[in-house]
N, C-alpha and C positions, 0 to 999 in steps of 0.2 A: 224126588218125591214119587215119581212113577214107579221106581223100584220098590219103594216101601208099600205102595198101594198093591202092587202085584204080589209081593210077599205075603201081605195080609190076606189077600184073596185066596192064595194057595193054602194058608193056614186054615182059613174058614171053610175051605172045601174038603178038609180031611177031619172027619169026626174025632179021631184019636188025638189030633192036635188041638182041635177046638176045645175039647174037655180039659186039656192041660193048660190052656191059656184063657179059660172061660172068664176069669176075673179081669184079666188084662183087656179083653175085648168087650166088656160090658159097656153098652151104649156107643160102640164104635160105628162110625159112618165114614165111608170114603170121601164123601163130599165135604165133610168138616175139616179134614186134614189140611188142605190148602188154606182154609180160613184160620186155622190155629197157627199155622206157619206165619201168615201175614200179621196176625195179632202179636206173636212173639217178636217179630222184627220191629213192629211199631213200638213195642215196649222195651226196646233196647237190646234184645238178644242178638248175638252174632248170626248172620245169615251168609249163605253161599259157601260154607265150609264143606269139605269132603274128607271122609275118613282116610287115614293112612293105611295103605294095603301093602 
């Protein structure tokens, strides 16, 4: 979760990227991300996974 928040802050700090992802970040708030994760887990989505690298 921390890596995602950090990545998002980096995107939002660069105007050229913010414009490219403007629709994706509409209404984005770092504080809501953990709550959305908890809600997904509560509703049966798999949690604790990690991408294969």
